[in-house]
N, CA, C and O of each residue as an XYZ file, in Angstrom:
988
protein
N       0.848     -1.198      0.000
C       0.000      0.000      0.000
C       0.886      1.252      0.000
O       1.798      1.378      0.817
N       0.601      2.177     -0.933
C       1.424      3.373     -1.043
C       1.132      4.343      0.098
O      -0.017      4.517      0.506
N       2.198      4.975      0.609
C       2.006      5.969      1.662
C       2.051      7.393      1.100
O       2.023      8.369      1.851
N       2.120      7.499     -0.245
C       2.180      8.781     -0.938
C       3.457      9.564     -0.629
O       3.574     10.742     -0.967
N       4.400      8.898      0.012
C       5.728      9.479      0.234
C       6.768      8.662     -0.533
O       7.713      9.213     -1.098
N       6.583      7.361     -0.543
C       7.514      6.465     -1.224
C       7.684      6.875     -2.688
O       6.706      7.059     -3.412
N       8.937      7.012     -3.106
C       9.239      7.376     -4.486
C       9.332      8.860     -4.746
O       9.804      9.273     -5.806
N       8.889      9.679     -3.792
C       8.989     11.124     -3.993
C      10.415     11.610     -3.736
O      11.134     11.063     -2.900
N      10.801     12.639     -4.467
C      12.124     13.231     -4.308
C      11.983     14.477     -3.437
O      11.285     15.425     -3.798
N      12.657     14.460     -2.281
C      12.502     15.519     -1.291
C      13.857     16.187     -1.050
O      14.822     15.524     -0.671
N      13.923     17.492     -1.268
C      15.124     18.278     -1.012
C      14.960     18.969      0.338
O      13.922     19.575      0.605
N      15.978     18.878      1.186
C      15.907     19.449      2.533
C      17.141     20.311      2.776
O      18.269     19.837      2.642
N      16.929     21.579      3.135
C      18.058     22.434      3.515
C      18.265     22.359      5.025
O      17.375     21.947      5.768
N      19.452     22.762      5.463
C      19.765     22.661      6.891
C      19.701     21.225      7.367
O      19.227     20.944      8.467
N      20.187     20.310      6.523
C      19.967     18.878      6.761
C      21.103     18.183      7.495
O      21.084     16.960      7.637
N      22.109     18.949      7.970
C      23.263     18.298      8.597
C      23.051     17.991     10.076
O      23.878     17.321     10.694
N      21.942     18.479     10.651
C      21.662     18.221     12.066
C      20.199     18.551     12.343
O      19.482     19.033     11.466
N      19.769     18.284     13.575
C      18.466     18.747     14.043
C      17.290     18.316     13.206
O      17.213     17.169     12.764
N      16.364     19.247     12.988
C      15.119     18.942     12.284
C      15.378     18.399     10.885
O      14.732     17.447     10.451
N      16.331     19.013     10.181
C      16.612     18.601      8.818
C      17.113     17.172      8.739
O      16.658     16.385      7.909
N      18.050     16.848      9.608
C      18.598     15.489      9.621
C      17.527     14.465      9.972
O      17.379     13.452      9.289
N      16.788     14.732     11.031
C      15.766     13.773     11.478
C      14.683     13.608     10.414
O      14.194     12.501     10.188
N      14.312     14.700      9.767
C      13.312     14.625      8.694
C      13.831     13.800      7.529
O      13.095     12.992      6.963
N      15.089     13.996      7.167
C      15.685     13.219      6.074
C      15.649     11.724      6.388
O      15.267     10.917      5.541
N      16.040     11.366      7.584
C      16.051      9.953      7.972
C      14.632      9.381      7.975
O      14.402      8.265      7.509
N      13.690     10.155      8.505
C      12.294      9.704      8.606
C      11.686      9.478      7.218
O      11.077      8.440      6.962
N      11.857     10.451      6.333
C      11.265     10.333      4.995
C      11.953      9.245      4.175
O      11.301      8.545      3.401
N      13.272      9.100      4.343
C      13.983      8.030      3.633
C      13.469      6.666      4.072
O      13.324      5.760      3.252
N      13.190      6.518      5.369
C      12.658      5.254      5.882
C      11.269      4.953      5.317
O      10.854      3.797      5.234
N      10.555      6.024      4.927
C       9.224      5.855      4.328
C       9.289      5.697      2.808
O       8.259      5.594      2.142
N      10.519      5.680      2.264
C      10.685      5.384      0.843
C      10.969      6.569     -0.046
O      11.070      6.414     -1.263
N      11.100      7.756      0.534
C      11.435      8.925     -0.281
C      12.906      8.893     -0.674
O      13.737      8.316      0.027
N      13.215      9.524     -1.809
C      14.606      9.781     -2.183
C      14.944     11.168     -1.650
O      14.330     12.154     -2.059
N      15.907     11.255     -0.745
C      16.182     12.534     -0.086
C      17.477     13.160     -0.599
O      18.477     12.484     -0.841
N      17.412     14.475     -0.752
C      18.541     15.253     -1.245
C      18.865     16.275     -0.163
O      18.060     17.160      0.126
N      20.046     16.149      0.434
C      20.380     16.930      1.617
C      21.317     18.075      1.272
O      22.309     17.899      0.564
N      20.981     19.260      1.790
C      21.843     20.423      1.603
C      22.164     21.063      2.937
O      21.274     21.232      3.771
N      23.418     21.421      3.155
C      23.859     22.148      4.343
C      25.324     22.511      4.112
O      25.946     22.066      3.147
N      25.860     23.328      5.020
C      27.263     23.731      4.844
C      28.230     22.638      5.282
O      29.314     22.511      4.714
N      27.852     21.843      6.290
C      28.798     20.852      6.842
C      28.722     19.541      6.055
O      27.953     18.636      6.379
N      29.539     19.478      5.021
C      29.483     18.341      4.088
C      29.822     17.020      4.766
O      29.248     15.983      4.434
N      30.753     17.058      5.715
C      31.136     15.813      6.398
C      29.942     15.210      7.142
O      29.716     14.002      7.088
N      29.187     16.055      7.830
C      27.973     15.580      8.511
C      26.996     14.983      7.504
O      26.439     13.907      7.725
N      26.794     15.697      6.391
C      25.858     15.228      5.359
C      26.278     13.862      4.829
O      25.451     12.964      4.675
N      27.572     13.716      4.551
C      28.056     12.447      3.987
C      27.824     11.287      4.955
O      27.482     10.182      4.534
N      28.010     11.541      6.250
C      27.754     10.488      7.243
C      26.280     10.100      7.270
O      25.946      8.918      7.359
N      25.396     11.101      7.192
C      23.953     10.822      7.200
C      23.559     10.030      5.952
O      22.793      9.070      6.032
N      24.091     10.446      4.801
C      23.806      9.732      3.545
C      24.270      8.283      3.639
O      23.551      7.373      3.227
N      25.465      8.064      4.178
C      26.000      6.697      4.319
C      25.083      5.839      5.179
O      24.821      4.680      4.857
N      24.600      6.412      6.269
C      23.736      5.649      7.175
C      22.373      5.361      6.546
O      21.815      4.280      6.734
N      21.838      6.331      5.801
C      20.545      6.101      5.130
C      20.692      5.027      4.052
O      19.859      4.126      3.954
N      21.749      5.121      3.244
C      21.913      4.159      2.149
C      22.256      2.768      2.677
O      21.897      1.762      2.065
N      22.948      2.711      3.810
C      23.265      1.407      4.416
C      21.995      0.660      4.824
O      21.971     -0.569      4.880
N      20.958      1.418      5.102
C      19.668      0.812      5.472
C      18.763      0.589      4.262
O      17.597      0.221      4.410
N      19.303      0.813      3.073
C      18.523      0.577      1.853
C      17.801      1.802      1.328
O      17.040      1.711      0.365
N      18.033      2.951      1.956
C      17.380      4.186      1.511
C      18.136      4.851      0.379
O      19.256      4.466      0.045
N      17.502      5.859     -0.206
C      18.115      6.613     -1.298
C      18.388      8.028     -0.819
O      17.476      8.741     -0.400
N      19.671      8.435     -0.885
C      20.046      9.765     -0.402
C      21.308     10.248     -1.097
O      22.221      9.470     -1.375
N      21.342     11.550     -1.373
C      22.547     12.209     -1.867
C      22.668     13.533     -1.113
O      21.704     13.998     -0.505
N      23.852     14.133     -1.156
C      24.055     15.378     -0.414
C      24.943     16.330     -1.200
O      25.816     15.910     -1.959
N      24.701     17.619     -1.003
C      25.480     18.664     -1.655
C      25.754     19.776     -0.649
O      24.844     20.238      0.038
N      27.012     20.201     -0.568
C      27.354     21.320      0.308
C      26.600     22.556     -0.163
O      26.723     22.969     -1.316
N      25.823     23.139      0.735
C      24.941     24.242      0.345
C      24.877     25.303      1.436
O      24.526     25.015      2.581
N      25.216     26.517      1.071
C      24.974     27.682      1.918
C      23.755     28.382      1.325
O      23.819     28.902      0.211
N      22.646     28.399      2.062
C      21.391     28.910      1.490
C      21.426     30.407      1.235
O      20.525     30.945      0.591
N      22.463     31.094      1.735
C      22.570     32.535      1.472
C      23.245     32.821      0.126
O      23.385     33.980     -0.266
N      23.659     31.771     -0.575
C      24.328     31.919     -1.875
C      23.434     31.307     -2.956
O      23.343     30.083     -3.051
N      22.778     32.129     -3.766
C      21.829     31.599     -4.750
C      22.408     30.519     -5.654
O      21.720     29.546     -5.963
N      23.650     30.668     -6.081
C      24.250     29.678     -6.983
C      24.336     28.307     -6.322
O      24.172     27.284     -6.986
N      24.594     28.286     -5.009
C      24.676     27.003     -4.303
C      23.294     26.368     -4.135
O      23.159     25.146     -4.194
N      22.278     27.191     -3.927
C      20.910     26.663     -3.834
C      20.472     26.117     -5.195
O      19.850     25.058     -5.276
N      20.798     26.844     -6.252
C      20.499     26.354     -7.605
C      21.196     25.022     -7.859
O      20.615     24.114     -8.454
N      22.450     24.909     -7.404
C      23.212     23.670     -7.607
C      22.585     22.510     -6.822
O      22.600     21.370     -7.286
N      22.039     22.796     -5.644
C      21.358     21.762     -4.856
C      20.146     21.223     -5.613
O      19.949     20.011     -5.702
N      19.342     22.127     -6.152
C      18.158     21.708     -6.915
C      18.579     20.955     -8.173
O      17.977     19.940     -8.521
N      19.613     21.449     -8.856
C      20.106     20.762    -10.051
C      20.644     19.379     -9.686
O      20.475     18.420    -10.440
N      21.294     19.284     -8.521
C      21.786     17.988     -8.057
C      20.661     16.990     -7.852
O      20.805     15.806     -8.154
N      19.537     17.476     -7.337
C      18.363     16.601     -7.163
C      17.861     16.112     -8.521
O      17.535     14.937     -8.688
N      17.805     17.024     -9.480
C      17.326     16.659    -10.820
C      18.289     15.680    -11.494
O      17.862     14.714    -12.127
N      19.590     15.939    -11.351
C      20.590     15.049    -11.958
C      20.550     13.659    -11.323
O      20.750     12.651    -12.001
N      20.288     13.619    -10.009
C      20.318     12.344     -9.288
C      19.041     11.540     -9.466
O      19.084     10.319     -9.621
N      17.908     12.224     -9.444
C      16.624     11.507     -9.391
C      15.617     11.928    -10.457
O      14.533     11.353    -10.547
N      15.968     12.927    -11.263
C      15.131     13.263    -12.413
C      13.973     14.210    -12.164
O      13.320     14.649    -13.111
N      13.707     14.530    -10.911
C      12.589     15.433    -10.607
C      12.735     15.968     -9.188
O      13.630     15.555     -8.450
N      11.862     16.879     -8.813
C      11.821     17.347     -7.428
C      10.350     17.485     -7.035
O       9.607     18.287     -7.601
N       9.963     16.696     -6.072
C       8.565     16.682     -5.637
C       8.315     17.590     -4.443
O       7.252     18.200     -4.332
N       9.292     17.679     -3.553
C       9.110     18.457     -2.321
C      10.398     19.211     -2.010
O      11.496     18.664     -2.114
N      10.243     20.475     -1.628
C      11.366     21.245     -1.090
C      11.012     21.627      0.340
O       9.979     22.249      0.588
N      11.884     21.248      1.290
C      11.714     21.642      2.683
C      12.757     22.712      2.995
O      13.941     22.413      3.153
N      12.302     23.961      3.082
C      13.191     25.075      3.439
C      13.313     25.107      4.958
O      12.493     25.709      5.651
N      14.349     24.450      5.456
C      14.489     24.233      6.896
C      15.635     25.028      7.526
O      15.608     25.291      8.728
N      16.632     25.410      6.742
C      17.790     26.111      7.313
C      17.329     27.374      8.040
O      16.502     28.127      7.526
N      17.867     27.599      9.232
C      17.440     28.774      9.995
C      18.459     29.176     11.038
O      19.309     28.383     11.445
N      18.356     30.440     11.467
C      19.210     30.971     12.522
C      18.344     31.755     13.493
O      17.528     32.582     13.085
N      18.527     31.489     14.793
C      17.813     32.236     15.827
C      18.850     32.896     16.729
O      19.427     32.252     17.605
N      19.078     34.192     16.504
C      20.021     34.961     17.325
C      19.205     35.917     18.186
O      18.707     36.936     17.706
N      19.076     35.574     19.459
C      18.225     36.335     20.373
C      19.068     37.359     21.129
O      20.104     37.024     21.703
N      18.607     38.618     21.121
C      19.254     39.700     21.884
C      18.353     40.925     21.815
O      17.651     41.118     20.823
N      18.364     41.751     22.851
C      17.560     42.978     22.799
C      17.989     43.872     21.636
O      19.173     43.935     21.307
N      17.039     44.556     21.018
C      17.355     45.412     19.874
C      18.299     46.544     20.256
O      19.067     47.021     19.421
N      18.245     46.976     21.515
C      19.096     48.084     21.968
C      20.581     47.770     21.839
O      21.411     48.679     21.825
N      20.919     46.479     21.746
C      22.325     46.116     21.564
C      22.813     46.378     20.135
O      24.015     46.395     19.869
N      21.868     46.579     19.232
C      22.237     46.954     17.859
C      23.085     45.942     17.126
O      24.008     46.314     16.402
N      22.788     44.676     17.300
C      23.593     43.627     16.646
C      23.177     43.492     15.172
O      22.574     42.497     14.770
N      23.512     44.501     14.397
C      23.032     44.564     13.013
C      23.564     43.422     12.146
O      22.885     42.979     11.220
N      24.764     42.948     12.440
C      25.309     41.821     11.655
C      24.477     40.567     11.873
O      24.236     39.806     10.937
N      24.035     40.350     13.120
C      23.174     39.187     13.397
C      21.818     39.358     12.728
O      21.241     38.394     12.224
N      21.312     40.582     12.725
C      20.025     40.819     12.050
C      20.140     40.471     10.567
O      19.272     39.808     10.000
N      21.225     40.930      9.956
C      21.429     40.664      8.533
C      21.565     39.170      8.261
O      21.050     38.652      7.270
N      22.273     38.489      9.166
C      22.463     37.047      8.981
C      21.119     36.309      9.058
O      20.856     35.402      8.268
N      20.276     36.707     10.017
C      18.953     36.066     10.111
C      18.108     36.353      8.876
O      17.416     35.468      8.373
N      18.165     37.580      8.392
C      17.412     37.921      7.181
C      17.945     37.117      5.995
O      17.171     36.616      5.179
N      19.272     36.998      5.904
C      19.877     36.260      4.791
C      19.500     34.783      4.803
O      19.200     34.211      3.755
N      19.512     34.166      5.976
C      19.219     32.729      6.067
C      17.716     32.468      6.095
O      17.199     31.667      5.317
N      17.020     33.160      7.006
C      15.621     32.820      7.278
C      14.655     33.313      6.202
O      13.626     32.686      5.955
N      14.985     34.433      5.563
C      14.091     34.970      4.526
C      14.668     34.739      3.130
O      14.040     34.097      2.287
N      15.867     35.266      2.895
C      16.429     35.132      1.549
C      16.696     33.672      1.197
O      16.503     33.262      0.053
N      17.141     32.886      2.178
C      17.381     31.468      1.920
C      16.130     30.752      1.450
O      16.185     29.921      0.544
N      15.000     31.075      2.068
C      13.709     30.508      1.644
C      13.369     30.964      0.226
O      12.944     30.163     -0.606
N      13.559     32.252     -0.040
C      13.254     32.783     -1.376
C      14.137     32.149     -2.449
O      13.665     31.832     -3.541
N      15.424     31.964     -2.133
C      16.323     31.348     -3.122
C      15.893     29.905     -3.411
O      15.961     29.447     -4.552
N      15.451     29.195     -2.367
C      14.968     27.832     -2.570
C      13.744     27.797     -3.475
O      13.650     26.980     -4.391
N      12.806     28.703     -3.197
C      11.596     28.783     -4.027
C      11.964     29.123     -5.467
O      11.467     28.500     -6.405
N      12.838     30.113     -5.637
C      13.230     30.543     -6.988
C      13.873     29.407     -7.779
O      13.672     29.287     -8.987
N      14.651     28.571     -7.080
C      15.346     27.475     -7.761
C      14.406     26.317     -8.100
O      14.521     25.713     -9.166
N      13.477     26.011     -7.191
C      12.642     24.821     -7.361
C      11.380     25.060     -8.181
O      10.936     24.178     -8.916
N      10.802     26.253     -8.055
C       9.473     26.491     -8.616
C       9.385     26.282    -10.134
O       8.406     25.698    -10.599
N      10.368     26.735    -10.925
C      10.245     26.511    -12.373
C      10.130     25.027    -12.729
O       9.399     24.663    -13.651
N      10.848     24.175    -12.001
C      10.801     22.733    -12.282
C       9.461     22.144    -11.854
O       8.934     21.245    -12.509
N       8.911     22.655    -10.748
C       7.599     22.186    -10.300
C       6.512     22.614    -11.287
O       5.584     21.854    -11.565
N       6.634     23.831    -11.813
C       5.674     24.275    -12.837
C       5.772     23.396    -14.080
O       4.757     23.050    -14.685
N       7.000     23.035    -14.457
C       7.208     22.188    -15.639
C       6.589     20.809    -15.432
O       5.995     20.241    -16.348
N       6.737     20.273    -14.205
C       6.153     18.966    -13.865
C       4.644     19.048    -13.664
O       3.938     18.043    -13.745
N       4.156     20.274    -13.399
C       2.754     20.500    -13.029
C       2.420     19.846    -11.691
O       1.291     19.419    -11.453
N       3.433     19.780    -10.823
C       3.214     19.249     -9.471
C       4.404     19.637     -8.604
O       5.487     19.933     -9.107
N       4.184     19.630     -7.299
C       5.261     19.941     -6.369
C       4.698     20.382     -5.035
O       3.492     20.572     -4.877
N       5.598     20.541     -4.080
C       5.180     20.871     -2.709
C       6.331     21.635     -2.062
O       7.445     21.120     -1.976
N       6.073     22.846     -1.611
C       7.083     23.644     -0.918
C       6.679     23.780      0.546
O       5.612     24.306      0.861
N       7.546     23.299      1.434
C       7.291     23.310      2.876
C       8.300     24.247      3.523
O       9.507     24.022      3.439
N       7.810     25.288      4.163
C       8.680     26.264      4.804
C       8.570     26.167      6.319
O       7.473     26.149      6.877
N       9.724     26.106      6.971
C       9.736     26.021      8.435
C       9.699     27.436      8.998
O      10.646     28.205      8.832
N       8.603     27.772      9.662
C       8.487     29.053     10.345
C       8.694     28.797     11.835
O       9.658     28.127     12.203
N       7.837     29.300     12.690
C       8.015     29.171     14.134
C       6.764     29.708     14.818
O       6.007     30.477     14.225
N       6.548     29.299     16.068
C       5.499     29.963     16.844
C       5.835     31.450     16.999
O       4.949     32.270     17.239
N       7.123     31.791     16.861
C       7.540     33.201     16.894
C       7.133     33.938     15.625
O       7.311     35.152     15.529
N       6.591     33.217     14.655
C       6.019     33.829     13.464
C       4.517     33.986     13.593
O       3.849     34.437     12.662
N       3.984     33.611     14.758
C       2.559     33.762     15.055
C       2.365     34.804     16.150
O       1.427     35.600     16.127
N       3.290     34.769     17.111
C       3.280     35.719     18.219
C       4.705     36.240     18.392
O       5.653     35.456     18.420
N       4.857     37.546     18.505
C       6.205     38.124     18.593
C       6.870     37.714     19.903
O       6.308     37.863     20.988
N       8.083     37.195     19.761
C       8.869     36.744     20.911
C       9.769     37.894     21.341
O      10.834     38.102     20.761
N       9.340     38.649     22.367
C      10.102     39.831     22.796
C       9.966     39.988     24.309
O       8.946     39.609     24.886
N      10.997     40.550     24.953
C      12.197     41.129     24.347
C      13.184     40.060     23.886
O      13.213     38.946     24.410
N      13.975     40.421     22.912
C      15.062     39.548     22.466
C      14.853     38.935     21.103
O      15.783     38.851     20.301
N      13.628     38.504     20.839
C      13.390     37.788     19.584
C      12.699     38.616     18.520
O      12.133     38.066     17.576
N      12.739     39.925     18.661
C      11.976     40.796     17.759
C      12.354     40.596     16.296
O      11.477     40.425     15.449
N      13.634     40.616     15.994
C      14.065     40.469     14.596
C      13.827     39.038     14.124
O      13.387     38.822     12.995
N      14.114     38.067     14.977
C      13.838     36.669     14.623
C      12.358     36.499     14.290
O      12.016     35.884     13.281
N      11.485     37.039     15.132
C      10.051     36.973     14.846
C       9.727     37.642     13.516
O       8.909     37.143     12.744
N      10.370     38.767     13.256
C      10.150     39.451     11.980
C      10.463     38.559     10.791
O       9.736     38.558      9.798
N      11.553     37.795     10.894
C      11.906     36.906      9.772
C      10.886     35.774      9.637
O      10.581     35.345      8.524
N      10.368     35.298     10.746
C       9.426     34.176     10.686
C       8.024     34.628     10.264
O       7.290     33.870      9.630
N       7.655     35.865     10.618
C       6.424     36.437     10.056
C       6.562     36.551      8.535
O       5.605     36.305      7.801
N       7.742     36.920      8.072
C       7.984     37.025      6.629
C       7.808     35.670      5.948
O       7.232     35.587      4.863
N       8.306     34.607      6.588
C       8.140     33.261      6.018
C       6.661     32.929      5.865
O       6.254     32.349      4.858
N       5.850     33.296      6.865
C       4.406     33.051      6.781
C       3.794     33.809      5.597
O       3.021     33.247      4.822
N       4.152     35.098      5.469
C       3.590     35.916      4.390
C       4.006     35.387      3.021
O       3.191     35.314      2.101
N       5.274     35.020      2.893
C       5.785     34.500      1.624
C       5.072     33.197      1.252
O       4.682     32.995      0.102
N       4.911     32.324      2.238
C       4.271     31.028      1.967
C       2.814     31.208      1.578
O       2.335     30.553      0.653
N       2.110     32.080      2.268
C       0.700     32.318      1.943
C       0.553     32.974      0.570
O      -0.335     32.611     -0.202
N       1.420     33.937      0.268
C       1.381     34.548     -1.057
C       1.688     33.536     -2.151
O       1.049     33.538     -3.203
N       2.661     32.678     -1.902
C       3.008     31.629     -2.862
C       1.823     30.700     -3.093
O       1.536     30.321     -4.229
N       1.139     30.336     -2.015
C      -0.044     29.464     -2.141
C      -1.069     30.080     -3.092
O      -1.652     29.389     -3.927
N      -1.277     31.380     -2.952
C      -2.273     32.054     -3.780
C      -1.818     32.163     -5.239
O      -2.643     32.223     -6.151
N      -0.511     32.189     -5.445
C       0.019     32.348     -6.804
C       0.088     31.045     -7.596
O      -0.152     31.041     -8.803
N       0.418     29.932     -6.919
C       0.783     28.731     -7.691
C      -0.415     27.905     -8.155
O      -0.264     27.041     -9.019
N      -1.596     28.152     -7.601
C      -2.759     27.423     -8.090
C      -2.858     26.012     -7.556
O      -2.320     25.702     -6.494
N      -3.544     25.161     -8.288
C      -3.995     23.889     -7.754
C      -3.013     22.742     -7.731
O      -3.236     21.779     -6.998
N      -1.933     22.793     -8.498
C      -1.085     21.610     -8.625
C       0.191     21.650     -7.783
O       0.888     20.644     -7.653
N       0.489     22.816     -7.217
C       1.667     22.933     -6.355
C       1.187     23.312     -4.961
O       0.479     24.304     -4.785
N       1.573     22.521     -3.986
C       1.091     22.724     -2.617
C       2.109     23.512     -1.789
O       3.307     23.490     -2.068
N       1.610     24.201     -0.775
C       2.485     24.904      0.162
C       2.065     24.566      1.588
O       0.884     24.375      1.879
N       3.058     24.499      2.465
C       2.804     24.204      3.877
C       3.737     25.033      4.745
O       4.928     25.150      4.459
N       3.186     25.606      5.806
C       3.993     26.265      6.834
C       4.034     25.332      8.038
O       2.989     24.907      8.532
N       5.235     25.013      8.512
C       5.393     24.265      9.755
C       5.912     25.241     10.802
O       6.978     25.832     10.627
N       5.162     25.416     11.893
C       5.531     26.397     12.928
C       5.775     25.691     14.251
O       4.846     25.505     15.036
N       7.026     25.292     14.506
C       7.325     24.595     15.764
C       7.532     25.568     16.927
O       7.924     26.719     16.736
N       7.262     25.079     18.115
C       7.682     25.742     19.343
C       9.067     25.243     19.714
O       9.934     25.091     18.853
N       9.270     24.990     20.998
C      10.587     24.543     21.461
C      10.797     23.078     21.072
O      10.236     22.167     21.682
N      11.611     22.882     20.055
C      11.928     21.544     19.560
C      13.442     21.382     19.616
O      14.182     22.293     19.244
N      13.893     20.246     20.072
C      15.325     20.037     20.271
C      16.091     20.098     18.944
O      15.879     19.270     18.058
N      16.977     21.080     18.819
C      17.813     21.241     17.624
C      18.955     22.185     17.990
O      19.078     22.617     19.137
N      19.790     22.499     16.996
C      20.897     23.424     17.247
C      20.449     24.884     17.224
O      21.254     25.780     17.477
N      19.182     25.132     16.926
C      18.674     26.499     16.846
C      18.933     27.279     18.133
O      19.194     28.482     18.107
N      18.856     26.574     19.249
C      19.001     27.238     20.556
C      20.415     27.752     20.806
O      20.635     28.499     21.760
N      21.367     27.370     19.977
C      22.757     27.802     20.161
C      23.115     29.043     19.341
O      24.292     29.391     19.248
N      22.129     29.715     18.747
C      22.412     30.794     17.806
C      22.647     32.162     18.411
O      22.983     33.100     17.689
N      22.477     32.304     19.731
C      22.566     33.632     20.356
C      23.965     33.896     20.901
O      24.500     33.097     21.668
N      24.557     35.025     20.499
C      25.892     35.363     21.003
C      25.818     36.203     22.279
O      26.798     36.287     23.019
N      24.674     36.820     22.542
C      24.501     37.587     23.784
C      24.359     36.603     24.948
O      23.477     35.745     24.949
N      25.238     36.745     25.932
C      25.327     35.733     27.000
C      24.029     35.586     27.796
O      23.575     34.467     28.036
N      23.438     36.696     28.202
C      22.202     36.633     29.000
C      21.063     36.031     28.194
O      20.301     35.212     28.707
N      20.943     36.436     26.928
C      19.891     35.898     26.061
C      20.103     34.418     25.797
O      19.152     33.637     25.783
N      21.365     34.037     25.587
C      21.685     32.629     25.328
C      21.278     31.757     26.509
O      20.717     30.677     26.323
N      21.558     32.219     27.715
C      21.176     31.465     28.911
C      19.655     31.357     29.012
O      19.131     30.294     29.345
N      18.944     32.451     28.727
C      17.483     32.438     28.792
C      16.896     31.464     27.772
O      15.941     30.744     28.062
N      17.479     31.455     26.578
C      17.000     30.551     25.527
C      17.216     29.094     25.944
O      16.325     28.259     25.790
N      18.397     28.799     26.470
C      18.695     27.411     26.864
C      17.794     26.965     28.012
O      17.381     25.807     28.068
N      17.490     27.890     28.931
C      16.535     27.563     30.004
C      15.158     27.278     29.415
O      14.489     26.321     29.805
N      14.747     28.118     28.475
C      13.443     27.954     27.812
C      13.365     26.599     27.107
O      12.323     25.944     27.117
N      14.470     26.190     26.499
C      14.488     24.954     25.705
C      14.587     23.686     26.552
O      14.621     22.580     26.015
N      14.633     23.846     27.867
C      14.613     22.644     28.706
C      13.290     21.885     28.564
O      13.215     20.697     28.877
N      12.252     22.573     28.093
C      10.948     21.933     27.881
C      10.806     21.344     26.470
O       9.746     20.829     26.112
N      11.880     21.423     25.673
C      11.789     21.059     24.258
C      11.360     19.611     24.050
O      11.688     18.724     24.837
N      10.616     19.403     22.966
C      10.224     18.059     22.552
C      11.187     17.577     21.460
O      11.931     18.368     20.881
N      11.160     16.287     21.193
C      12.096     15.694     20.229
C      11.827     16.209     18.821
O      10.690     16.512     18.460
N      12.907     16.303     18.027
C      12.773     16.855     16.677
C      11.994     15.957     15.732
O      11.546     16.417     14.681
N      11.818     14.666     16.084
C      11.031     13.819     15.186
C       9.549     14.218     15.164
O       8.801     13.787     14.287
N       9.125     15.051     16.141
C       7.751     15.560     16.099
C       7.544     16.417     14.849
O       6.470     16.388     14.248
N       8.555     17.168     14.461
C       8.472     17.978     13.247
C       8.553     17.089     12.010
O       7.842     17.318     11.031
N       9.413     16.080     12.053
C       9.525     15.152     10.924
C       8.180     14.484     10.626
O       7.809     14.314      9.465
N       7.462     14.110     11.674
C       6.151     13.469     11.477
C       5.136     14.455     10.902
O       4.294     14.085     10.085
N       5.225     15.713     11.336
C       4.322     16.741     10.803
C       4.584     16.963      9.310
O       3.650     17.114      8.523
N       5.859     16.981      8.936
C       6.218     17.149      7.527
C       5.717     15.956      6.709
O       5.163     16.123      5.622
N       5.919     14.764      7.243
C       5.444     13.558      6.548
C       3.930     13.598      6.372
O       3.416     13.231      5.316
N       3.220     14.042      7.401
C       1.759     14.146      7.343
C       1.318     15.058      6.202
O       0.377     14.747      5.472
N       2.010     16.189      6.060
C       1.663     17.122      4.985
C       1.940     16.514      3.610
O       1.147     16.675      2.682
N       3.061     15.820      3.487
C       3.439     15.249      2.188
C       2.514     14.114      1.776
O       2.177     13.982      0.600
N       2.102     13.296      2.736
C       1.409     12.053      2.395
C      -0.056     12.244      1.998
O      -0.701     11.291      1.559
N      -0.588     13.452      2.144
C      -1.982     13.682      1.764
C      -2.174     13.480      0.260
O      -1.228     13.645     -0.510
N      -3.403     13.122     -0.167
C      -3.684     13.045     -1.610
C      -3.376     14.372     -2.287
O      -3.392     15.422     -1.645
N      -3.097     14.322     -3.585
C      -2.623     15.502     -4.313
C      -3.587     16.686     -4.238
O      -3.165     17.835     -4.372
N      -4.880     16.417     -4.026
C      -5.849     17.516     -3.984
C      -6.095     18.028     -2.565
O      -7.002     18.829     -2.337
N      -5.272     17.558     -1.602
C      -5.393     18.011     -0.212
C      -4.117     18.750      0.172
O      -3.010     18.230      0.028
N      -4.296     19.968      0.662
C      -3.159     20.802      1.028
C      -3.231     21.111      2.524
O      -4.181     21.740      2.989
N      -2.229     20.666      3.268
C      -2.129     21.035      4.677
C      -1.393     22.364      4.723
O      -0.173     22.408      4.565
N      -2.125     23.441      4.937
C      -1.516     24.769      4.822
C      -0.629     25.129      5.993
O       0.358     25.847      5.828
N      -0.972     24.636      7.183
C      -0.155     24.997      8.333
C      -0.286     23.965      9.439
O      -1.370     23.454      9.721
N       0.852     23.674     10.056
C       0.890     22.848     11.260
C       1.639     23.634     12.328
O       2.780     24.049     12.119
N       0.990     23.837     13.476
C       1.634     24.473     14.625
C       1.807     23.399     15.688
O       0.835     22.744     16.066
N       3.024     23.208     16.175
C       3.241     22.193     17.197
C       4.209     22.714     18.227
O       5.174     23.405     17.900
N       3.947     22.381     19.467
C       4.802     22.840     20.563
C       4.678     21.846     21.709
O       3.754     21.033     21.732
N       5.601     21.911     22.657
C       5.444     21.083     23.869
C       4.121     21.424     24.553
O       3.693     22.578     24.556
N       3.487     20.421     25.124
C       2.216     20.667     25.811
C       2.378     21.652     26.944
O       1.425     22.346     27.296
N       3.584     21.732     27.536
C       3.809     22.621     28.673
C       4.237     24.029     28.256
O       4.376     24.906     29.109
N       4.446     24.256     26.970
C       4.913     25.572     26.531
C       3.758     26.558     26.504
O       2.751     26.313     25.839
N       3.889     27.677     27.221
C       2.786     28.633     27.242
C       2.880     29.662     26.134
O       1.864     30.248     25.763
N       4.074     29.903     25.588
C       4.239     30.890     24.519
C       3.850     30.262     23.183
O       3.916     30.924     22.147
């Protein structure tokens, strides 16, 4: 019996650890061909080796999502390896928490480059091929901080995640019936995201907050749920958080 995931080609950014890695392993186990992109190629190669050792299909390409040419190469790598691209999971992200009064403009730019531009570059690279196929699915990882502003400290991060929501909703309205879009908005989920703050006080607060975090496979299951629906069913948004999280 088909699970509507088996045989699909899924490209995942930020796949060298955390949500991206766990999602890649989960979807590969369900029969998807996974294409992994991240900067840490050694990590990617180890994940690919472990997936293929279990009979799964996986390839990896060193990818910095802030560089359009590298994102284009990731999508081209998927096409060269598997002939099509069914799903793009824009997962790469940075959460640098600090009060705005500190004026950490370089961190703001980095979050905008990864969290917003990285998503846009992925869409720009994948969408023409999905239009050509007349099918496809773009899944963007936002955050509960894209639903409610996380402040003080997370103001700019929230701004980038609100942007992901707006971009995904606008894309949904533009692409019509054959290309699906999904926003995944996690709360505190165990990943490397919590290590992104250079401000010492904010970093400690974030790590304390993340003590309630749930396992990253909760997001992998949500992504699988969105993918496995029949082609005429679109899961537009999944919000998930620890049951004890009040934010």
